[in-house]
N, C-alpha and C positions, 0 to 999 in steps of 0.2 A: 914358642912354637905356635904357628897359626893353624887353626882348625877350620874346615870348610863348612861343616854342618849339613843337616839333612836337605836343605834347599838346593845345595850344589849337586847332591846326588840326583835329585829330581831333574835339574837342568841338564845334567850330563846324560841321564837316561833318555830324556826327550830328544836331545841332540843326536845321540847314537841311534835311537829308533828312527828318526827322520832320515838320517844318513843311510841306514840299511834299506829303508823303504824306497828311497831315491835310487839306490844301487840296483835293487831288484827291478824297479821300473825301467831304468835305462837299459839293463841287460835284456829285458823282455822286448823293448822297442828295437834294440839292435838285432835280436833274433828275428823279429817280424819283418823288418825292412831289409836286412842284409841277406837273409836266406834266398829270396827270389833272385838276387843279384848273382848268386852262384848256381842256383838250380836251373835257371832259364838258359844261360850259355852252356851249362852241362848237358842239357837235352839236345842243344844244337850239335855239340861235339859227338854225343852218342848217335845222333841221326847220321852224321857224316861218316862215322865208323861202321854203321850198319848194325849196331848192337840192338837186339830186340826186334829186328825187322822180320816180317813174315816171309815165308817162301813164296815165290810167284804162283799165282793161281793158274790152273790149267783151263783150257777152253773146251774140255770134254763135256758135252751136254749130259751124257749119261752118268757122269761121275766115275767112281771106281768100279762099278759093276759091269761085267761083261756078259753079253748074251751069246749062247752057243747054239 
């Protein structure tokens, strides 16, 4: 039976560490670059649907107060 020894454990741990660091890095970059690709067209769609729009302003100079 062949045994690997402690050096193999070091190599495997370094390889797995590098793999997971790269995985986290790629997922972070995907989040940073892909999020605007969905958010910006989403705001266009919400604008067209009128979601979050303000009611039209009135032209009344006195505002809501009335003088009697």
